C-alpha positions in Angstrom: 67.8 -58.8 11.7 70.7 -56.4 12.3 71.7 -55.9 15.3 72.1 -52.5 17.4 74.9 -51.2 16.4 75.3 -48.4 19.3 78.6 -46.7 17.9 78.0 -45.8 14.2 74.0 -44.8 15.2 75.2 -42.5 18.1 77.7 -40.7 16.0 75.5 -40.6 13.1 72.6 -38.8 15.1 75.3 -36.5 17.3 76.5 -35.4 14.1 72.8 -34.4 12.6 72.5 -32.9 15.9 75.6 -30.4 15.2 75.4 -29.9 11.6 71.4 -28.9 11.5 71.8 -27.3 15.7 68.6 -28.7 15.9 69.0 -27.7 19.6 69.9 -24.3 19.5 66.9 -22.3 21.3 65.5 -19.8 19.3 66.6 -15.9 19.8 63.0 -14.9 20.2 59.9 -16.7 21.1 58.1 -16.6 17.9 54.5 -15.0 17.1 52.0 -14.8 19.8 54.3 -16.4 22.5 56.8 -13.6 21.7 54.1 -11.2 22.0 53.3 -12.2 25.4 56.8 -12.3 26.3 57.5 -9.4 25.4 54.3 -7.6 26.3 53.4 -9.0 30.0 54.6 -8.0 33.2 53.0 -10.9 34.5 56.3 -13.7 35.6 53.4 -16.3 35.2 52.3 -16.1 31.9 56.0 -15.5 30.4 57.4 -19.1 32.3 54.0 -20.4 30.4 55.2 -19.9 27.2 59.0 -20.4 27.1 61.0 -22.7 29.9 64.4 -22.1 30.8 66.3 -25.3 32.3 70.0 -25.0 33.8 72.4 -27.4 35.1 74.7 -26.2 37.3 78.1 -25.5 35.2 81.0 -27.6 36.0 84.5 -26.8 37.0 86.7 -28.3 34.3 89.1 -30.7 36.1 91.9 -32.4 34.5 90.5 -35.5 35.5 87.6 -35.2 33.2 84.2 -36.6 33.9 83.0 -39.7 35.8 80.1 -41.3 35.7 78.9 -39.5 38.9 78.7 -36.2 37.1 76.7 -36.5 34.3 73.3 -37.2 36.6 71.8 -34.3 36.6 72.3 -33.5 32.9 70.8 -36.4 32.3 67.8 -35.4 34.3 67.8 -32.0 33.0 68.5 -33.3 28.9 65.1 -35.9 29.7 63.0 -33.0 31.0 64.4 -30.3 27.8 63.3 -32.8 25.2 60.2 -33.8 26.9 59.5 -29.6 27.2 60.0 -29.2 23.3 57.9 -32.2 22.3 55.0 -30.6 24.6 55.6 -27.3 22.8 58.0 -25.5 24.8 60.6 -23.2 23.3 63.5 -24.2 25.8 66.7 -22.7 26.5 69.1 -25.6 27.8 72.9 -24.1 28.0 76.2 -25.3 29.2 79.4 -22.9 30.1 82.0 -24.1 32.6 83.2 -22.4 35.7 86.8 -22.1 34.5 88.6 -19.7 37.2 89.9 -21.1 40.5 92.6 -22.8 42.6 93.0 -25.9 41.8 94.2 -24.9 38.2 96.5 -22.3 39.9 98.1 -25.2 42.6 98.5 -26.9 39.2 100.7 -24.1 37.6 102.9 -23.3 40.5 103.7 -27.3 40.8 104.2 -28.3 36.5 105.0 -24.4 35.7 102.3 -24.4 32.8 100.1 -21.8 32.5 96.4 -22.6 33.9 95.0 -20.9 30.6 96.4 -24.1 29.1 95.1 -26.2 31.4 91.8 -25.2 31.5 91.3 -24.7 28.3 93.0 -28.3 27.5 90.3 -29.7 30.4 87.1 -27.8 28.8 88.3 -29.2 25.2 87.6 -32.8 27.2 84.8 -31.9 29.1 82.8 -30.6 25.9 83.8 -34.1 24.3 82.3 -36.1 26.8 79.3 -34.2 27.1 78.4 -34.6 23.5 79.4 -38.1 23.5 76.0 -38.4 25.7 74.0 -36.7 23.2 72.7 -33.7 25.5 70.9 -31.1 24.0 72.8 -28.1 24.8 72.5 -25.0 22.7 76.3 -25.3 22.4 76.0 -21.7 20.5 75.4 -20.3 24.1 78.9 -21.8 25.6 80.6 -19.4 28.1 83.8 -19.9 30.4 84.3 -17.7 33.2 88.1 -17.3 32.2 87.4 -15.6 28.9 87.9 -11.9 29.2 85.1 -11.4 27.1 83.4 -12.8 29.9 85.2 -11.6 33.0 84.6 -8.4 31.5 81.4 -8.3 32.2 81.8 -9.5 35.8 84.4 -6.6 36.6 81.5 -4.3 34.8 79.4 -6.2 38.0 81.9 -5.2 40.4 81.8 -1.3 39.1 78.3 -1.4 39.4 77.9 -2.7 42.9 80.4 -0.2 43.6 79.0 2.7 42.7 75.8 1.8 45.1 77.6 1.4 47.7 77.5 -2.1 47.9 81.4 -3.2 47.1 83.7 -2.0 49.1 86.9 -2.6 50.8 88.1 -3.0 54.8 90.5 -4.2 56.7 89.0 -8.0 57.9 90.6 -11.2 59.7 92.2 -14.4 56.9 93.8 -17.1 57.2 97.6 -17.7 57.1 99.7 -20.3 56.4 102.7 -19.5 57.3 105.1 -22.2 55.3 103.4 -21.8 52.0 103.4 -17.3 52.7 99.9 -17.5 51.3 96.3 -16.5 52.7 93.8 -19.2 52.6 90.5 -20.0 51.9 88.6 -21.1 55.0 87.2 -24.1 52.8 91.4 -24.6 52.5 92.0 -25.2 56.6 91.5 -28.5 58.4 91.1 -28.9 61.7 93.3 -25.4 62.2 96.0 -26.6 59.4 96.9 -25.9 55.9 95.4 -28.8 53.6 98.6 -28.5 51.3 101.5 -28.8 53.9 99.6 -29.4 57.7 101.2 -26.2 58.9 99.4 -24.7 61.9 97.5 -21.6 59.8 97.6 -18.4 61.7 94.8 -15.4 62.2 96.2 -12.0 60.1 93.7 -8.4 59.6 94.7 -7.4 55.9 92.2 -5.7 53.9 89.9 -7.4 51.6 87.2 -6.5 49.1 84.1 -7.1 50.6 80.1 -7.0 49.1 77.5 -5.5 51.0 75.1 -8.9 51.3 74.1 -7.8 54.5 71.7 -5.2 53.2 69.5 -7.6 51.8 69.2 -9.6 54.8 65.3 -9.3 55.3 64.5 -10.3 51.4 66.9 -13.0 50.6 64.8 -14.3 53.8 61.5 -13.5 53.1 61.7 -14.0 49.3 62.1 -17.9 50.0 58.8 -18.4 50.2 58.3 -18.0 46.8 60.6 -20.9 45.4 59.9 -24.0 44.5 63.1 -25.4 46.4 63.6 -28.6 48.4 62.8 -28.4 52.0 66.6 -28.8 53.2 67.7 -26.5 51.1 65.5 -23.2 52.1 66.7 -24.0 56.3 69.9 -24.2 55.4 69.3 -20.8 53.8 67.3 -19.2 56.4 70.0 -20.6 59.4 72.5 -19.1 57.3 70.8 -15.6 57.6 70.0 -16.2 61.0 67.5 -13.6 61.7 66.9 -13.1 65.5 64.5 -10.5 67.1 66.0 -9.5 70.5 67.8 -6.5 72.5 71.2 -5.2 72.6 72.3 -4.8 76.5 75.3 -3.8 77.6 77.3 -5.4 80.5 80.0 -3.3 82.3 83.2 -4.6 83.2 85.7 -4.2 86.7 89.0 -5.5 87.5 90.5 -4.7 84.2 94.1 -4.9 84.3 95.5 -2.6 81.4 99.1 -2.3 80.4 100.2 1.5 80.3 102.7 3.1 77.8 105.7 1.8 80.4 104.8 -1.6 79.9 103.9 -2.1 82.8 99.7 -2.6 84.1 98.0 -0.3 85.8 96.2 -0.6 88.6 92.4 -2.3 88.4 89.9 -0.2 87.3 87.3 0.2 89.9 86.7 -1.8 92.7 84.7 -5.0 93.0 80.9 -5.0 92.4 81.6 -1.5 90.4 81.6 -0.3 87.0 84.9 0.8 86.0 83.6 4.0 83.8 85.1 2.8 80.4 84.7 -1.1 79.7 81.7 -2.2 78.5 80.8 -6.0 76.7 77.8 -5.5 74.5 75.1 -8.8 74.4 72.6 -9.5 72.0 70.1 -11.7 73.6 67.1 -12.9 72.1 65.9 -14.2 75.5 65.8 -10.9 77.9 63.3 -12.2 79.5 65.8 -13.9 81.1 68.5 -11.8 82.3 68.1 -12.4 86.0 68.9 -15.7 85.3 72.5 -14.4 83.7 75.7 -15.6 85.9 78.1 -15.3 83.4 79.2 -13.7 80.7 81.2 -15.4 77.8 83.1 -13.6 75.1 84.5 -15.0 71.4 88.1 -15.7 71.0 87.9 -12.9 68.3 86.8 -10.6 71.1 89.1 -11.6 73.5 92.1 -10.9 71.2 91.7 -7.8 70.4 91.2 -7.4 73.9 94.6 -8.5 73.8 95.9 -6.1 70.8 94.3 -3.3 73.0 96.6 -4.0 76.4 95.2 -6.0 78.5 96.9 -8.2 80.9 96.0 -11.3 80.5 97.2 -15.3 81.6 99.2 -16.9 79.6 96.1 -19.3 79.5 93.9 -17.3 78.3 96.3 -16.3 75.6 97.5 -20.0 74.8 93.6 -20.5 74.8 92.9 -17.4 72.2 95.4 -18.3 69.8 94.7 -22.2 69.9 91.2 -21.5 69.0 91.8 -19.1 66.1 93.2 -21.8 64.1 90.2 -23.5 63.5 87.4 -22.7 61.4 84.2 -21.6 62.7 82.6 -24.9 61.7 84.6 -26.8 63.4 84.7 -24.7 66.7 80.8 -25.5 66.3 80.8 -29.2 65.8 83.8 -29.3 68.7 81.2 -27.7 70.6 78.9 -29.9 70.3 80.7 -33.2 71.9 82.4 -31.1 75.0 82.7 -27.4 75.7 85.7 -26.0 76.2 87.0 -22.6 78.1 89.2 -19.9 80.1 87.9 -17.6 82.7 89.3 -14.2 81.7 89.5 -13.0 85.4 87.4 -9.9 84.5 84.0 -9.9 86.1 81.0 -7.9 84.6 78.0 -6.5 86.6 74.7 -7.6 85.2 72.3 -4.8 84.4 69.0 -6.3 86.1 70.9 -7.6 89.5 73.8 -5.3 90.0 75.5 -8.4 90.6 79.1 -9.7 89.8 79.5 -11.8 87.3 83.2 -13.8 85.7 83.3 -13.4 82.2 85.0 -16.8 80.3 86.5 -17.2 77.0 85.3 -19.9 74.9 85.3 -21.3 71.3 81.7 -22.4 71.0 80.9 -18.1 70.9 81.8 -17.1 67.5 83.2 -13.1 66.9 81.2 -13.1 62.9 77.6 -13.4 65.0 76.1 -10.6 67.2 78.8 -8.7 69.5 81.0 -11.8 69.8 79.8 -12.0 72.9 77.0 -13.5 75.3 74.9 -13.4 78.7 75.6 -16.8 79.4 71.8 -18.1 81.6 72.4 -21.6 82.0 68.9 -22.2 83.3 67.3 -21.7 80.5 69.7 -22.3 77.5 70.9 -25.6 76.7 74.8 -24.5 75.5 75.2 -22.1 78.2 73.7 -24.9 80.6 76.6 -27.5 79.2 79.2 -25.3 79.6 78.0 -24.0 83.4 77.8 -27.9 84.2 81.2 -29.1 83.2 82.8 -25.6 85.1 81.0 -25.5 88.1 79.5 -22.3 87.5 76.7 -20.8 89.3 72.9 -20.9 87.7 69.8 -19.4 88.8 66.0 -20.4 87.4 63.7 -17.2 86.3 61.5 -18.8 84.0 58.9 -21.4 84.7 55.9 -22.5 82.4 52.9 -19.8 82.7 50.6 -23.5 82.8 51.0 -26.9 82.7 50.3 -27.9 79.1 51.0 -30.5 76.3 54.7 -28.5 75.7 55.5 -28.7 79.6 54.3 -32.4 79.7 56.9 -33.3 76.2 59.3 -31.4 77.9 58.9 -33.6 80.8 58.8 -36.8 78.8 61.9 -35.2 77.1 63.8 -35.3 80.3 62.5 -38.2 82.1 60.3 -36.6 84.6 57.4 -38.2 85.5 56.6 -37.5 88.9 53.1 -35.2 87.9 52.4 -34.0 91.7 53.5 -30.1 92.0 55.0 -30.2 88.4 56.4 -27.0 88.8 58.5 -27.0 91.5 59.7 -30.9 89.8 61.1 -28.4 87.0 62.5 -26.0 88.9 64.3 -28.4 91.6 65.5 -30.2 87.8 66.8 -27.5 86.7 68.6 -26.3 90.0 70.6 -29.1 90.4 71.4 -29.4 86.6 69.4 -32.4 85.6 68.2 -30.4 83.0 67.4 -26.7 80.9 64.2 -25.5 80.6 65.0 -23.2 77.4 61.0 -22.3 76.6 58.9 -19.1 77.3 56.9 -19.0 80.0 56.0 -16.6 83.9 58.6 -14.8 85.0 59.9 -15.5 88.8 63.6 -14.7 90.5 63.2 -11.3 89.0 61.9 -9.0 90.9 59.0 -6.6 90.2 58.7 -8.5 86.9 58.1 -11.6 88.9 54.8 -12.9 87.2 54.4 -11.2 84.1 55.3 -13.4 81.0 58.4 -13.6 79.3 56.5 -11.5 76.0 55.0 -9.2 78.6 58.4 -8.4 80.4 61.1 -7.8 77.3 60.0 -4.2 76.7 59.4 -3.2 80.9 63.0 -5.2 81.4 64.6 -3.0 78.3 63.3 -0.3 79.5 65.0 -0.8 83.0 68.4 -1.8 81.8 68.9 0.2 79.0 68.6 -2.4 75.9 68.2 -1.6 72.7 65.3 -3.5 71.1 66.3 -4.7 67.7 66.4 -7.3 64.6 69.7 -9.2 64.3 70.8 -11.2 61.7 73.5 -14.5 61.2 74.3 -13.3 57.5 77.8 -11.5 57.0 79.3 -9.5 54.1 80.8 -11.4 51.1 84.6 -11.7 51.4 85.0 -11.9 47.9 89.0 -10.9 47.5 91.3 -13.6 46.7 94.9 -13.0 46.9 95.2 -15.5 43.9 96.1 -15.2 40.3 93.6 -17.4 38.4 90.6 -15.2 39.3 88.7 -11.8 37.4 90.8 -9.1 38.2 89.1 -6.2 41.0 89.2 -3.5 38.7 90.1 -0.8 41.2 93.3 1.8 40.8 95.2 3.2 43.4 96.9 6.7 43.2 98.3 8.4 46.2 96.6 12.1 45.5 93.0 10.8 44.2 93.1 7.3 46.7 90.5 4.7 45.6 89.3 5.1 41.7 87.5 2.3 40.1 88.2 1.4 36.7 86.5 3.2 34.0 83.6 1.1 31.9 85.8 2.1 28.5 89.0 0.2 29.8 87.4 -3.2 30.4 88.3 -5.5 30.9 91.3 -5.7 33.4 93.2 -8.7 31.9 95.1 -11.2 33.6 98.5 -10.8 32.2 101.5 -13.3 31.5 104.6 -12.2 32.8 103.9 -14.1 36.3 105.6 -15.6 38.9 103.2 -18.3 40.3 105.2 -18.9 43.8 103.2 -18.3 46.7 104.9 -15.5 48.7 101.7 -14.1 50.6 100.2 -11.7 48.3 98.8 -12.1 44.8 101.2 -12.9 42.3 99.7 -9.8 40.2 101.9 -7.6 42.3 105.0 -9.0 40.7 104.1 -8.1 37.8 104.9 -4.8 35.9 103.2 -4.9 33.0 99.8 -5.1 34.9 100.5 -3.7 38.4 101.9 -0.2 37.3 99.4 2.3 35.5 97.7 5.9 35.3 95.5 7.1 37.2 91.9 7.9 35.5 91.9 10.7 37.1 94.7 12.5 37.4 97.0 11.0 34.5 99.5 10.2 38.0 101.5 7.4 38.5 99.4 4.8 40.2 99.2 0.9 40.3 95.9 -1.8 40.5 94.3 -4.0 43.3 96.2 -6.9 43.1 93.6 -9.2 44.6 91.2 -11.1 42.0 87.5 -12.1 42.7 86.1 -15.0 44.7 85.2 -17.8 41.8 81.5 -17.6 43.0 81.3 -13.9 41.8 81.9 -15.6 37.9 78.7 -18.0 39.2 76.5 -15.5 40.6 75.3 -14.2 36.9 76.3 -16.3 34.8 72.8 -17.5 33.9 71.9 -14.1 32.6 74.6 -14.0 29.7 73.5 -17.4 28.4 70.7 -15.6 27.4 72.8 -13.3 25.3 76.6 -14.6 25.3 77.4 -12.9 21.7 76.9 -8.9 23.2 80.0 -6.8 23.5 78.3 -4.0 24.2 76.2 -5.0 27.7 76.6 -7.9 29.8 73.0 -8.7 28.9 70.3 -7.3 26.6 67.4 -6.2 28.8 64.7 -7.8 26.6 66.5 -11.1 25.6 66.4 -11.6 29.4 63.1 -10.9 30.2 62.2 -13.5 27.2 63.8 -16.0 29.6 64.1 -15.1 33.0 63.8 -16.3 35.6 65.6 -19.9 35.2 62.2 -22.2 35.2 64.3 -25.4 36.4 67.5 -25.6 38.3 69.4 -28.6 38.8 72.9 -29.3 40.8 74.5 -30.4 44.1 73.1 -29.9 47.7 76.8 -28.3 48.2 76.0 -25.2 46.6 72.6 -24.7 49.0 74.1 -21.7 50.9 76.9 -19.8 49.2 76.5 -20.1 45.5 72.8 -19.9 46.0 72.7 -17.0 48.0 75.2 -15.4 46.3 73.2 -15.2 43.1 69.9 -14.2 44.6 71.7 -11.5 46.2 73.5 -10.8 42.8 69.6 -10.4 41.3 68.4 -8.7 43.8 70.6 -5.6 43.6 70.0 -6.2 39.3 66.5 -5.7 39.9 67.1 -2.3 42.2 69.3 -1.3 39.4 67.1 -1.5 36.7 68.5 -4.9 34.9 66.2 -7.5 35.3 62.3 -6.8 36.3 62.3 -9.9 39.0 63.8 -11.0 42.0 65.0 -14.3 41.9 67.0 -16.3 40.0 66.3 -19.7 40.3 62.3 -20.6 40.7 62.5 -24.2 40.6 65.8 -26.2 42.6 66.3 -29.4 42.1 69.6 -31.4 43.6 70.7 -35.0 42.4 71.7 -37.4 44.7 75.7 -39.2 44.7 77.0 -42.1 42.4 78.7 -43.9 44.8 81.8 -46.3 43.6 80.8 -50.0 44.1 82.6 -50.0 47.3 79.9 -48.0 48.2 82.4 -44.8 49.0 82.3 -41.1 47.6 84.4 -41.6 44.2 87.4 -40.3 43.6 91.1 -41.1 42.3 92.3 -41.2 45.5 90.0 -44.4 46.3 90.6 -46.2 42.5 87.1 -45.9 42.5 86.2 -43.8 39.5 84.6 -44.8 36.3 84.8 -43.3 33.5 81.4 -42.7 31.3 83.9 -43.2 27.9 84.1 -46.5 28.8 80.4 -47.4 29.7 79.8 -45.4 26.1 81.9 -47.4 24.2 80.7 -50.8 25.1 77.1 -50.6 26.0 76.3 -46.9 24.2 74.9 -43.5 25.7 71.6 -44.4 25.8 72.3 -47.3 28.1 74.0 -44.8 30.2 71.6 -42.5 30.5 69.4 -45.2 31.4 70.9 -47.2 33.8 71.7 -44.1 35.6 68.1 -42.8 35.4 66.8 -46.3 37.0 69.0 -46.6 40.0 66.5 -45.0 42.4 65.7 -41.6 43.1 67.2 -38.7 41.4 68.3 -37.3 44.8 69.1 -40.4 46.4 72.8 -41.5 47.1 73.5 -44.8 44.7 76.1 -46.8 44.3 77.6 -48.0 41.2 77.2 -51.3 39.9 78.8 -52.3 36.2 77.1 -55.5 36.1 73.9 -53.9 36.4 74.0 -52.1 32.6 73.8 -55.0 31.4 70.2 -55.2 32.3 69.3 -51.8 30.2 71.4 -52.8 27.3 69.2 -56.3 26.9 65.8 -53.9 27.2 67.0 -51.5 24.5 68.1 -54.4 22.4 65.0 -55.5 22.9 62.7 -52.3 21.9 65.1 -52.4 18.7 64.1 -56.2 18.1 60.8 -55.1 19.0 60.2 -52.1 16.6 62.0 -54.4 14.1 60.9 -57.5 13.3 57.7 -59.0 11.6 54.1 -57.7 12.5 52.5 -60.2 14.7 49.2 -61.9 13.1 46.2 -60.5 15.4 44.6 -62.9 18.1 40.9 -63.9 17.2 39.5 -61.8 19.5 40.8 -58.1 20.3 41.3 -57.2 23.8 40.5 -54.1 25.6 44.1 -54.0 26.9 46.2 -52.3 24.5 44.2 -48.6 24.7 43.8 -49.2 28.6 48.2 -49.8 29.0 48.8 -47.5 26.3 46.7 -44.8 27.9 48.4 -46.0 31.6 51.8 -46.0 30.3 51.8 -42.7 28.7 50.0 -41.1 32.0 52.6 -42.8 34.6 56.0 -41.6 32.0 54.2 -37.9 31.7 53.3 -37.5 35.5 56.6 -39.1 36.3 58.8 -36.8 34.1 56.9 -33.5 35.5 58.0 -35.1 39.1 61.1 -36.2 38.4 61.2 -39.9 39.0 62.9 -41.1 35.8 63.4 -44.6 37.8 59.7 -45.2 38.2 58.8 -43.8 34.4 61.6 -46.3 32.9 59.8 -49.0 35.2 56.6 -48.5 33.7 58.0 -48.2 29.8 59.7 -52.0 30.8 56.6 -52.9 31.6 54.8 -51.9 28.3 57.5 -53.2 26.2 56.4 -56.6 27.9 53.4 -56.1 27.2 54.1 -55.6 23.3 56.6 -58.2 23.2 54.2 -60.9 24.6 50.6 -59.7 23.1 49.4 -60.6 19.7 48.1 -56.9 18.5 45.9 -55.9 15.2 48.4 -54.1 12.6 46.9 -50.9 13.3 47.0 -51.5 17.3 50.8 -52.1 17.2 51.8 -49.2 14.6 50.3 -47.4 17.5 51.5 -48.8 20.2 55.3 -48.5 19.3 55.0 -45.0 18.1 54.3 -44.0 21.6 56.5 -46.2 22.8 59.1 -44.5 21.0 57.9 -41.0 21.7 58.3 -41.7 25.6 61.2 -43.1 25.4 62.9 -40.5 23.0 63.9 -38.0 25.9 65.5 -41.2 28.0 67.5 -42.7 24.7 67.2 -40.4 21.7 70.0 -42.4 20.0 67.8 -45.3 19.7 65.0 -44.1 19.3 65.4 -41.6 16.4 66.9 -44.2 14.4 64.2 -46.3 14.9 61.9 -43.5 13.6 63.7 -43.2 11.0 63.6 -46.9 10.0 60.2 -47.0 10.3 59.1 -44.6 7.7 57.7 -42.3 10.1 56.8 -39.1 8.8 59.9 -36.3 9.8 62.2 -36.9 12.9 61.0 -38.4 16.4 62.0 -35.2 18.2 59.5 -32.8 16.0 56.7 -35.1 17.1 53.7 -33.7 19.7 54.3 -35.8 23.0 51.6 -38.7 23.4 48.4 -37.6 24.9 46.2 -39.9 26.3 42.5 -41.3 26.7 41.7 -40.9 29.8 38.6 -42.9 29.4 40.9 -45.5 28.4 42.0 -45.7 31.5 38.4 -46.3 33.5 38.5 -50.5 32.7 35.5 -52.4 33.3 37.4 -54.6 35.9 40.4 -55.0 37.9 42.3 -57.4 39.3 42.9 -57.0 43.0 45.6 -59.2 45.2 44.0 -61.6 48.1 46.6 -61.5 51.0 46.1 -63.7 54.8 48.6 -62.4 56.7 50.8 -61.1 54.0 50.9 -63.9 51.9 49.0 -64.2 48.5 46.2 -66.4 48.6 44.2 -65.9 45.6 43.2 -63.2 43.0 39.8 -61.5 42.3 38.3 -60.0 39.3 35.9 -56.9 40.7 34.1 -54.4 38.4 36.3 -51.2 38.4 33.5 -49.0 40.5 33.6 -51.5 43.2 33.8 -50.1 46.6 36.0 -51.3 49.4 33.2 -53.2 51.5 32.2 -55.3 47.9 36.1 -56.1 47.4 36.3 -57.0 50.9 33.2 -59.6 50.6 33.8 -60.9 47.3 37.6 -61.5 48.6 36.1 -63.3 52.1 34.5 -65.7 49.4 36.9 -66.7 47.6 38.5 -71.1 48.7 41.8 -70.8 49.1 41.5 -67.4 51.1 38.1 -68.8 53.3 40.6 -71.8 54.0 43.0 -69.1 55.9 40.7 -67.7 57.9 40.1 -70.1 60.9 39.3 -66.8 63.0 37.9 -63.6 62.3 40.6 -61.2 61.3 41.6 -58.5 64.2 42.2 -56.5 60.5 42.0 -55.9 57.1 44.0 -54.2 54.7 42.6 -52.5 51.5 44.6 -50.8 49.0 42.1 -49.5 46.4 42.7 -51.4 43.2 45.3 -53.2 44.6 45.2 -55.2 47.2 43.2 -56.7 50.2 45.4 -58.3 53.6 43.3 -60.2 56.2 45.5 -59.9 59.6 44.5 -62.9 61.4 
């Protein structure tokens, strides 16, 4: 019999799919489905008629794909092929996130234009993906670096600008004095430039922003409608960071300010009195604890502003501020979780509730980007403040205790190893004040003057009235800084005129294309400033000489709307046709890495909501269902990287074992969302399975057994249901295991010819989404009608799943002692009673079992 020649077979079918454009999505969903899509205002009814299955599009690097990259693509390809067999019209496109810093850095080093290297990388990526047989609609391919694409990225900027959602202001940036360039936060590691290790400085520059904060509440509330992994939803909620609280002013005393002569002014005010001018505003979610505020902490960012307007500080404070500002916020928080650092500024503040003078510290665990950049520290009732106060031996005051002793209080005692239940409230108070622990929950107030005895909730509005606090809602979310002082990105379509000021480029003049006469060497400003052909223009309003904005847009802007362009990728008149978007969007299934949990997903959600408000789309969320794939690690258990030398090239695997083998192996390695190490030796097992399917289908039919067993019908139904359910749940590894069991049965059982033909037809259809080349070839060789992908997905007979009897494993202390056949409908008591009668089981039941474990339809375990 002819062996399975994967090279020729896979090439044959890939060429046919490309030639016949097999997977091109329909221009419109035909017939009744099209009518419903056009007329229905219900997203649910529209989604039922079509499916938009999308991968997070890749950045095409010069290194090409390694075997970890296709993991998600295989999963979505299986799902797309399955849906098509279920009669669903599917849009499954692919494109390239082609702008970005890596290509520009390579251009700086090599002198080769990033357009050339990017196009070369795209060609290689496309070849590799096509070699894996993915059913993408390549007719919709887009590249964000194509002027035909970024024309509409610039159009999007202009629309946001018109609505006041794009604006320019001065903002701090990371500056590398050695490279003479601005760095993104991701390029700063422990306060140093990742390229040259020079200490990074903070500088203020005028930057462009998108006003994401205008949608903070919607970005939070509308998470509830999404089928997304809980960790991703939680990360988005934390990033938005909604807080209900109060804004409170702490007036300052002892503020030494430099006079115009350069000498310090005398201290304003006297101890314990407000100076009448300087104030620190704090935002707190626990106004009920303000009587316990024993010091104020300001962020290094706020302290730097004080220094900038002439406040006199000690060299120690100045040094601490500069050092703190070198680090990224995330690194500061990670460092603060291990050890608190800070410096006393020498400035004092007045607690507006107690009128007591308290010290003002600067510490890097307070962030300038959150709230007001300052906090009131209540160490008795906040864990971070408690750790800080304990380290620097600062005062604390207990002002909240439990209202009553309930389960929450007892749980808190258990967490803090407090066992004395006599006079619990006194024990808690003593534990807090002796610096053993903090009590961060709400309760009843004490040591709070006229508010003593009130609950936390009752006290907040009353205290706010007394101290002049403003009750408000605050968000951690900050506006999106989109300016990049780089070349390889979409130019920001703004012109500056001395007479007319800031002018948007006219839509008819888009795209603003990147020039080629560019010197890539970094000087601290965008390379575009050194291009005369780009920089010098005329004002679109007055016609006088003007100049273009030289910054380019963050590449996350490109990826915030690319999924819309796939619906109408060749339209030269508009970014996308509303009817085509309405036909396909929102995306039914989006698959990609969890590393995009916040930025990309948040930005795409913001853009969608803005477009909805402007009337361009009729939905609020871009991606209804999200699934994340885990990493495929190297054989050494580490993340694959060229520097570690543990990268596996998929080209080598496809050449040796075949694309179907690679697809099956990656799905069989384990649950999609988990990390798992690559093992080349294990691939051979999957290849043997595919060889077995090949031989099973092409070998002569077996002679039927004298009496026909009812098992074939049951196993066909069982396998069909299992594979169907697992594909829907993205449990691809267990679906493959079920098909392996099915193949083992067919290979070892003599079946009647008609049953065998039916069983093989079901196998090929179930296996097709996983191994499309092999199954397409076998379907043709078995002379079945049409192509395998044109066949309906197998349906299973529910009645066939109801077996007359089932086999139960019987264990004693977890060790198998016997098996027993019982009626399928037998209840637990009957199964256990029957199991006890088995001789080998009774022999080991030397005493009455202390426990009986019963798993319906599978096993009984007697524990003695």
